[in-house]
C-alpha positions in Angstrom: 92.8 102.0 95.1 93.8 103.6 91.7 91.6 104.5 88.8 90.9 102.2 85.8 93.8 102.2 83.4 94.0 101.2 79.7 94.6 97.5 79.2 97.8 98.2 77.3 99.4 99.3 80.6 98.4 96.2 82.6 101.3 94.4 84.4 102.6 91.3 82.7 104.6 90.0 85.7 101.9 87.7 87.1 100.4 90.4 89.4 96.7 89.7 90.1 94.6 92.8 89.3 91.0 93.6 88.6 90.2 93.6 84.9 87.1 95.1 83.3 85.4 92.8 80.7 83.6 95.3 78.5 81.7 92.5 76.6 80.4 91.1 79.8 79.9 94.4 81.7 81.6 93.3 84.9 85.0 93.0 86.6 87.1 89.9 86.9 90.2 88.9 88.9 93.0 88.2 86.4 96.7 88.2 85.7 99.1 87.7 82.8 100.3 84.0 82.6 102.3 81.7 80.5 101.0 78.1 80.4 101.3 75.1 78.1 102.6 77.2 75.2 100.0 80.0 75.7 100.6 83.5 77.0 97.9 86.0 77.8 95.5 87.3 80.4 94.1 84.5 82.6 90.7 85.2 84.2 90.8 83.6 87.6 87.1 84.1 88.2 86.3 82.1 85.0 89.2 79.7 85.1 90.3 80.4 81.5 92.3 82.6 79.3 90.6 85.7 77.9 90.5 84.6 74.3 86.9 85.8 73.7 86.3 88.2 76.6 89.3 90.5 76.3 89.5 93.0 79.2 89.4 96.7 78.2 90.8 98.2 81.5 92.5 97.2 84.7 93.1 98.5 88.2 95.2 97.5 91.2 93.5 95.5 93.9 92.9 97.3 97.2 95.1 96.6 100.1 93.8 93.9 102.5 92.2 95.1 105.8 94.7 96.1 108.4 93.4 93.5 110.9 93.3 90.6 108.3 95.3 87.5 109.2 
């Protein structure tokens, strides 16, 4: 797994990554999405766009276990 990166370098191709929500003090699974005229970071854990809880950093998700199905 890589280190935390500045949010400005986060992928905007729909890749799910781990985002750090500085205001909340915890990580969240998220990705960049376009939906219904809106474009931005979608927080999968919260089921909403990050309008008020903007992530400050991101990191790639770890690889799945080798024996995962």
